[in-house]
N, C-alpha and C positions, 0 to 999 in steps of 0.2 A: 826946871828938873831936880831935884834932891836927887843926889846918887847916894848910891846904896853896892856894900862889899857884900861879893858874893864868894866866898870859899869851899872847895871840894876835894877830895883827894881825888888824883889819877896816877897813876904807872910811869914810874918815871922815865919809861922809853915811848907811852905814849907823847908820853909833855915835850920831849925833847924832838920829834917826829910834829906834833903836832907848830911849834914853834919853828922849826928849818921850813915848813910848808910855807907858813906865814909870813917868815920873814926874804922867801923867795919870792911872794908878791906885794915888798915893802909896807906889809903889816905887820902888825903889833897880836899875838896868838889876844890880848884883851879886846882889839879891834871886832878879831873875823867871831869872839863868843859873842859880843853883843852883838855882831850882825847877827848869829844864828840863832840868838834868840829871839829876835825882833822877830828875823823871820818863821821862826816855830809859835808864839804866838799868833803870829799873821794870819796863818798857815792855818791854824787851829780856829780860829774866828769864820774863818770862810767857808772850813769844813763844818761848822755850825749852823754857818746860816742857808747852808746848803740842804742841810741836813734837815733843818725846820721848812726850806721851801718844798723841797719835796715831799715831805709829809704832807706839806698843805696841799702839794698835786695829788697824793694821792685819796685823802679825805675827799677831795673835791670830786676827784671819778667814784667813789663807795658811794657817797651824798647823790651824786647824777644818777649814778646806775639804782639807788634805791629809790630814786623819782620815777624812775621809767624813761630816763634818755638816754635807752641804748641804738647802737642801730645793727642793723640786721647781719649777719652772716653774708645775705647777698649782695646789700648794700655793699658793704665793707669787700665781697670779693670784686666786685662794679670797680668800686672803685682803682685798686688797684689794678686790675685789667687795663685799667686807662690808661696808669701808669709806668708800668712795664711798656706799652703800645708806644706811649710819648718815649719810653728812655731807649726801647731800641730802634722806633726812627732817628732817635737824631744817632745812635751811634752808624747805624748804615748811613748820614746824611757824609759823618767826621768819615768815615773809611772810604767812603766814594770821594769825597774830596783828598782823602790823602793819595788815594791813587791817580786821579785825574790830576795833579801836581796841584790845586788852587789850596791847599792848606801845606805847611810843612809835620812833615814827619815830626 
């Protein structure tokens, strides 16, 4: 990979503090800046990929709704009532196990 020079201006105080911080970690400022640049590019790519995925999911939902693939309020409420009941039962079992000493706190 060919290397290129990246030049920019920075406040002298910031440069000094950055150099001191880099040295305290046995790194040069250039090493840290390269790391920061790589991390930034990677984070931007991940955010872009997530945005694309999210937009696809939204479009899939819109398309499904437009095609009449909907769940009624009653069905949703029934599904979540089952989930709430199962969660409540799990909590009660855990509380009972803690109280009778078969499960540590």
